[in-house]
C-alpha positions in Angstrom: 142.3 92.5 -25.2 144.6 91.9 -22.4 145.4 88.2 -22.1 146.6 87.5 -18.6 148.2 84.3 -17.3 148.0 83.8 -13.5 150.8 81.4 -12.8 153.1 80.0 -10.2 154.4 76.3 -10.3 154.0 76.1 -6.4 150.5 75.4 -5.0 148.8 77.1 -2.1 150.0 80.6 -2.9 146.8 82.2 -3.7 146.9 81.7 -7.5 143.2 80.5 -8.0 141.8 83.0 -5.4 143.6 85.8 -7.3 142.4 84.6 -10.6 138.8 84.4 -9.6 138.7 87.6 -7.7 140.7 89.7 -10.1 138.2 88.5 -12.9 135.1 89.2 -10.7 136.5 92.6 -9.7 137.3 93.7 -13.3 133.8 92.6 -14.4 132.2 94.7 -11.6 134.3 97.7 -13.0 132.4 97.2 -16.3 135.1 95.3 -18.1 134.0 92.2 -20.2 136.0 89.3 -18.7 136.5 85.6 -19.7 138.1 83.4 -17.0 139.8 80.3 -18.5 140.2 77.5 -15.8 143.3 75.6 -17.0 143.9 73.7 -13.7 142.5 70.1 -13.9 141.5 70.4 -10.3 138.9 72.8 -11.6 139.0 75.0 -8.4 138.4 78.4 -10.3 135.2 76.8 -11.7 134.0 75.5 -8.4 134.9 79.1 -6.8 132.3 80.5 -9.0 129.7 77.8 -8.7 130.3 75.8 -11.7 130.7 72.1 -11.2 130.6 70.5 -14.8 128.7 67.3 -15.1 127.7 65.0 -17.9 128.0 66.5 -21.3 128.8 70.1 -20.2 131.7 71.4 -22.5 134.9 72.2 -20.7 138.4 73.4 -21.5 139.4 69.8 -22.3 137.0 69.8 -25.3 138.8 73.0 -26.5 142.2 71.4 -26.4 140.7 68.2 -27.9 139.3 70.2 -30.9 135.7 69.2 -30.2 134.5 72.7 -29.1 135.5 76.2 -29.3 135.9 78.7 -26.3 132.7 80.3 -27.4 130.8 77.1 -27.0 132.3 76.2 -23.7 132.2 79.5 -21.7 129.4 80.1 -19.2 128.1 83.4 -18.1 128.2 83.5 -14.2 127.7 87.2 -13.4 127.3 90.5 -15.2 130.3 90.8 -17.7 131.9 87.6 -16.4 132.2 84.3 -18.3 134.0 81.1 -17.3 135.5 78.3 -19.3 135.3 75.5 -16.7 137.7 72.6 -16.1 137.6 69.0 -14.8 140.1 66.3 -14.1 139.7 65.3 -17.8 141.9 68.2 -18.6 144.8 66.3 -17.0 144.7 64.0 -20.0 145.6 66.9 -22.2 149.3 66.7 -21.1 149.6 63.2 -22.6 147.3 63.7 -25.6 149.3 66.7 -26.9 152.8 65.5 -25.9 153.5 64.4 -29.6 151.1 66.8 -31.3 152.2 69.2 -34.0 151.9 72.8 -32.9 150.7 71.7 -29.4 152.0 74.9 -27.8 149.6 77.2 -29.7 146.3 75.4 -29.4 145.0 77.8 -26.9 146.3 80.8 -28.7 144.5 79.8 -31.9 141.3 79.2 -29.8 141.4 82.7 -28.3 142.0 84.3 -31.6 139.0 82.6 -33.1 136.8 83.7 -30.3 138.1 87.3 -30.5 137.2 87.4 -34.1 133.5 87.3 -33.2 133.2 88.5 -29.7 136.3 90.2 -28.1 136.7 90.7 -24.4 138.5 93.4 -22.5 140.3 90.8 -20.4 140.9 87.1 -20.7 142.3 85.6 -17.5 143.9 82.2 -17.3 144.2 80.3 -14.0 147.2 78.1 -14.8 147.9 74.7 -13.1 150.7 74.5 -10.4 153.1 73.1 -13.0 155.1 74.1 -15.9 153.7 71.5 -18.5 151.9 71.8 -21.7 148.8 73.6 -20.3 150.9 76.3 -18.8 153.0 76.7 -21.9 149.8 77.0 -23.9 148.7 79.8 -21.5 152.2 81.6 -21.9 152.2 81.3 -25.6 148.6 82.9 -25.7 149.3 85.6 -23.1 150.2 89.2 -23.5 151.3 89.3 -19.8 151.9 87.3 -16.7 150.9 88.0 -13.2 152.6 85.9 -10.4 150.8 85.4 -7.0 153.7 85.0 -4.3 153.6 84.1 -0.8 156.4 86.3 0.9 158.5 83.4 2.2 162.1 82.6 1.4 161.5 79.4 -0.5 159.0 81.3 -2.7 161.8 83.6 -3.9 163.9 80.6 -4.9 160.9 79.2 -7.0 160.3 82.5 -8.6 163.7 82.3 -10.6 162.7 79.1 -12.4 159.3 80.6 -13.2 160.9 83.5 -14.6 163.3 81.4 -16.7 160.3 79.7 -18.1 158.8 83.1 -19.4 162.1 83.9 -20.9 162.2 80.6 -22.9 158.6 81.0 -24.1 159.2 84.6 -25.2 162.4 83.5 -27.1 160.7 80.6 -28.8 157.0 81.0 -28.9 155.7 84.4 -28.0 157.8 87.6 -28.6 155.2 89.8 -27.0 155.2 88.0 -23.5 156.0 90.1 -20.6 155.6 89.9 -16.7 153.6 92.6 -15.5 154.2 92.2 -11.9 154.1 90.0 -8.6 151.0 90.0 -6.3 151.9 89.3 -2.7 149.3 86.9 -1.1 148.7 85.5 2.3 150.5 88.7 3.5 151.0 89.0 7.2 151.2 92.7 8.1 153.8 93.7 10.4 156.1 90.7 10.2 159.7 91.0 9.6 159.8 88.2 7.2 157.1 89.5 4.9 159.0 93.0 4.9 162.5 91.5 4.2 161.1 89.3 1.3 159.3 92.2 -0.1 162.5 94.3 -0.1 164.5 91.5 -1.6 161.9 91.0 -4.4 161.8 94.7 -5.2 165.7 94.9 -5.3 165.7 91.8 -7.6 163.2 93.2 -10.1 165.0 96.6 -9.9 168.2 94.9 -11.2 166.6 92.9 -14.0 168.2 92.5 -17.4 166.4 95.2 -19.6 165.8 92.6 -22.3 164.1 90.1 -19.9 160.3 89.6 -20.0 160.1 90.9 -16.3 162.4 93.9 -16.9 159.3 96.3 -16.4 157.7 94.1 -13.7 156.6 95.6 -10.4 155.4 94.5 -7.0 151.9 95.6 -6.8 151.1 97.9 -4.0 148.0 96.1 -2.9 148.9 93.3 -0.5 146.5 90.4 -0.2 146.3 89.8 3.4 145.3 86.5 5.1 141.6 86.7 5.5 139.2 83.9 6.5 136.5 85.3 4.2 138.7 84.6 1.2 138.9 80.9 2.2 135.2 80.7 2.9 133.9 82.2 -0.3 134.5 79.3 -2.6 132.4 77.0 -0.5 129.5 79.3 -1.4 130.4 79.4 -5.0 131.0 83.2 -4.9 133.7 85.7 -5.4 134.8 87.6 -2.4 133.0 90.6 -3.5 129.7 88.7 -3.6 130.4 86.9 -0.3 131.6 89.7 1.8 132.1 92.9 0.1 133.5 94.8 3.1 136.0 92.4 4.4 139.8 93.0 4.1 140.1 90.4 1.3 137.5 92.3 -0.9 139.2 95.6 -0.2 142.7 94.2 -1.1 141.5 92.7 -4.4 139.6 95.9 -5.2 142.8 97.9 -4.8 144.6 95.2 -7.1 141.9 95.6 -9.7 142.4 99.4 -9.7 146.1 99.0 -10.1 145.5 96.6 -13.1 143.1 99.1 -14.8 145.6 101.9 -14.1 148.3 99.9 -15.9 146.0 99.6 -18.8 145.4 103.4 -19.1 149.0 104.0 -18.6 149.8 101.8 -21.7 147.2 103.5 -23.8 148.3 107.0 -23.0 151.5 107.2 -25.2 149.4 105.9 -28.1 146.6 108.6 -27.6 149.4 111.2 -27.3 150.9 110.0 -30.7 147.6 110.2 -32.3 
């Protein structure tokens, strides 16, 4: 099972949009996918038409120990389950601050679910911060994908984010790696977007071979600005269900193909050895 944390401490860069549409696109390709909403704003849940009310179990119940992931996930489409979130999840930051083993709560919950019903992909939409919830996601993840808007300040924030992955890898998760960067809100033909992309590729190409991002790449699929991507959440749908022929759907379909190709590339050496 590939456990992917979608993270960026800066808001408004396409993190939730990428989490939802990557999960939906993978499910459409026949992959069994669980999307875990770790953002107290609950935007990934709302994006797919889930608005938890009353006693509906959420990710907060998992961190509180009241429910398992299997008991909180909801089937929203063929091959696609969602563990929803509400503002209650914000309390987790305070409730776990002095708790023993607070960084591995989510990892243990995922491990327990995988014993009875493994998924092909588990995708976590992280909050726009580097607190306890994000650390839990990084501790549980096998890889990180970073959505990034191609602006100058975004590159500065990237270094802090990568430092966090290095810290978690050193102390909590030796298997953590950064798979790559997805350029979102991309404005085709602008000099700024091209310059930032070149700088980003150069930076990743000069990485320390021991760093978690040593093998990270900039995905070839650029997620262009597209009004359909902004409209889809208000209908509780992924962009594929809302407007399957729009540029946004085509961009995310290309990204999904790259992610699946990466999976096949990782498997091939093992198959050859066998």
